[in-house]
N, C-alpha and C positions, 0 to 999 in steps of 0.2 A: 504495500501499500504505499502511495506517496507520500503520505502524511506521517509515516512511520519512522522517519530520519531521525527525528529527537530520540525517540524509543532506542533505535539502533546504537546511536552516541553514547546512550546511557548504559545499556544492557552489555556493551563491548567494552566498557571502562573507558572510552574516549574523553568524554566528557563527565565530570563531577560538578555537580549542583551544592552551591553554598547552602548553610540553613538560613530559612527564612521566607518572605514573600517573594513569589515569583510573577512577575507580569507578563501577559501575553497581549500584544497589540495586533489587532485586526484579525485574529485567526476564523478563517472559514467554517461555514457549518460542517461538522464532522471532523475538525481536527484532531488528530489523535493526543491527546493529552493523559493519557492514561498510565502512562510513565510517572505520572506527577502526584503529589498528595493533593486532592482536591482541596483541602482547606488551605492551602498555602496560595492557591493561584488566585490571582487579580486578572481580571479580562477588562480591556477596553475595544470597542467597536463603534463607528459611527452609522452603521448600516442598521436601518430599525428592526428590518426580520431576523438579522443574524444576531443583535443584541437581545431580542427577543427568545432566541433559540438557547443562547447561553444561558439566561437568566432562568428560563424554564429547566434547564438542565441543572439547577442549584449552583452556578457560579458565582461569585462575588463580581458584579460589575458596577459597585459605588464609586464613591471618590477615591483618588489614587491615594494607596497608604502613604503614610509618610516616610519608609524607608522600602526598599527593595533591592533582594541580594541579587537579582538577576532578572533580565528581561528579555523575552522573543520577540523577536520582529518577523511576523508572518508578511512576504511583500505582496504589496499590491500589484495591480497591472501598470499604474501610472508610475515611471521612473523618479519624475519629480516627488511624488508622495513618497516613495520606498527611500529616496535619501533624505528627505526631511524626517520620518519617522526613526530612520537609523539615527540621525543627528540627534534627535530629542531622546532616544533611548540613552545614548551616550551620557546624557547630563541625568538620567533617571537612576541608573544602576552601574556598578562597575563592569559586571560581566554582560557583555550584550551577545545574544545568540541570534542568527540571522537565518531563516529559512524560505525558500522558494523554489518555484519550478524554473527551468531553463526557458519557458514560453511567458514569465514574467522578468526577464532580465538578471536572474540570479548571479549568473558568471560574469557578467559585466559589472555588476555592483562587487564581486568577489575580487576580481582583478582590479578594481579601482582602490579598494580598500587596501589589498596587498602592498600597492605602492605607496600608500600613505602611511600603515601601520606595520609594515612587516607581514611576514609567514603567520597563517592561521590555521590551526586544525580544522580539517573538514570532512563530512561523509557527503558523498554522491551516492544517490541511489533514486530508482524511479523517475526519471529525467529531471532531477531537481538536486538540491545542494543544501547542506545545512553547514554553517561553520560561526566560528565563536573568536571573541577575543575580551580580555579584560584591560586592553588600553587604548581603545578607540581614542582619538584627540584630533583636534584641528577639523573638525567638521562645520564650523559655523556658517560655511557659505553653503551647506546642504541643506540649511533650514529654509523651507516653502515659505513663500509670502503672497498675499493676495496683489492681484494687477488687474489694471484697468484696461479693458479690450481697447485696440486702436478705433481712434475715430466715435468713441462711445463712452459713456459714463458707467457702463456695467462693469463691476467688479466680478472676479472669479478666481480661485484658486487651483493648485493641483488636485487632481483625484475628483475634480467633478466631471460630470458630461459637457462636452463642448467647451473645455477650459480655454481654448485659445481663439475662439470665434463664436460668432452667433450663428446656430444650427440652422442649416440651410432649410430643413424640413419646417423647423419651427417658423423661420420667416414666411415661408408658404403661408404657413397657416394662419399667422399675423395678417397678412396681406389680405386673405379670403375672408377673415371674420366681419360681420356686419357692425356697422356702428350703433347699431340700435340695441345692442346687448344691455339687459338690465335685471334687476333683482340680484338673486343669490346665486354666485358663481363659484365653480370648484375647479381648480387647476391641479389636477391629478398628475403626479411625477413633474413637479412644478419646477425642479432644477434649481438654477441659481436666479429663475423669477423673471426670464425675459418675457414670456407670455402674458403673465398679470402685470407687471409694468406697463406694456403697451396697452391692454385693453383699459384698465383703471386709466390711464391718460388720455384716452380717447371717445371713453362711455361714460358721460356724467350720471346715466340713468341707473348705474350698478350701486346697490347699495352695499355690497360685502363680497369679499373673494376671499375662499378660504385656499391657502396654498398647502398642498398636502406634497410632501417630501421625503423619501426614506433615507435618505444621505445626509447626515448632519452637515459636512463640508458644504454643501450645496445650499442647505438651508439659511447656514451663517452667511452667504452671499446674497441670498434672497433678500435678508433682514436689511441689508445695505441698498439693494437695488430696488427693493419696493417700499418707499416710504410714505406712501399714502394711507391714512388713517383707516381707511375701507379694509384694508388687507389684514388678515390674519394667518400665521404661521404653525404648519403641524408637522411634528417629525414622526412620521407614521407610514404604515405599509398602506399603499393605496388599494391592496388587494383585500384589507380588511378594514377600511376606514369605515367608520362609525358617526358622521354627522349629528348634530340635534336638531335636524331638520331637512327637508327636502331642498333639493336646488332647483333654480329657473335654466341654468344650462352648465355644462360641463366642456372645458377645453382640454385638449390633451395630447400629448406626444410620448405615447408609452414607449418604454424600453424594450428592447429586441432581444439582448444578450444577458445571459447569467454567467458571469466571468468572459470567456472566449466563444463559448458556446452560443448559437443563436435558438431561443425560445419563443415561439409564436404564442405559446400560451399565456405568456405574460400580457401580452396586448389583449388577449382574449379575457384573461382576468380582470384587467383594467375596464372592459367593456363591460362585463357582469357586476362592477362595482356601479359604474354609471348607470344602469338600468335600475340599480337597488335605492340610488340616492337621489334620481332625479324625480320631480314631480311628474304627473300625469301627462302634461302637455309639453314638458320639458324639451331641451335641444342639446346634442352634443355635437361638436366639431372637433375633428381628429385628424392627424397627419400619421402616415404610415409608409414603410418602405413598400413599393409598388407589389412586389412579389408576394406579399403576405395577404394570408387569406381572411381578411376579417370581414368582409361583407357578409358572409354569411351566418357569423356571430352577431353582428348587428341586427340581421334581418330576424334572428330568432328573436331578440328582445324589442324591437321598435318596428312601428308600422310603417315608416317611409325612412327607407335609406337612399341615399344619392352621392355620386362621385361630383364633386362641384371643382375641382381642378387639380393640380399638380404638375410634375413633369416627368422624364423620362425615369427618375430613381423613386419618385415620391407620390404619392395619392391622396387628395384631400377628400374628407367624407364627413357627411353631413346624416344626422339622423333624427327624430322627433317621434313623438307621441308612443312611448313605451307601452308595449303590452301588457296585459294585467295577469 
């Protein structure tokens, strides 16, 4: 199992953990922690469904402990975020353990750190690498910071969707949305807040917008990008979102990937949530990759479904009058 590199290092006597609390940053669902004492583990994760998984499994996800004897960094896809996590980890505990898949750039990180800090013990297994050091230093420039997208006022940061530009699909959807939006609106998978910021700026009749976003890093940016008092921010999984009332409209650019794997069921789940939270005459506008088969799911939930535009890569879909 790819996630058993830590167990291998401990069982083979290559790595010995000091006594005390062990931190684990951004472990995916199912990450193998069986070699550790559960009571010693503290986990931090900014993705709401994964956070909920570890909390339901009985792990401590509370405030960071005052002292950590070691910290495990599980590399994310974003190289800039991975570097920032490692730099931060080096200030949190003396022993830093880094684990990742080759597809997530672990070998590149390993080579960079060897040049800076010298040789480090390592375990390579199942298309990945685990390595560790108790002397990481001089990583200040690896800390990630937020930045403003060129020619805009929008703030993003490493690790969020479309961190370097306005997503083309979202821009297409924004251009196609009516200027007559009103009432209560939900922005599912709101990201760093582009759609909400734009519709609030151009629709005075909107009473309220709920930005629902699972990634805390993105929601932090959204709070900076959407300053309209009609907006509210929710760190939550859109698939299980439970609002306190029905909506007049939903806008969304649902995610298509779990890690590197495409997963059309994510978008279908967003559609199911939409049908559940919309009022009887509510509308939904969404953008999706053109090859994704969302029309059938929309037709199961809504009386009227139409394609309202797009390009060779994206399609814009509108549906309303949900079926009872």
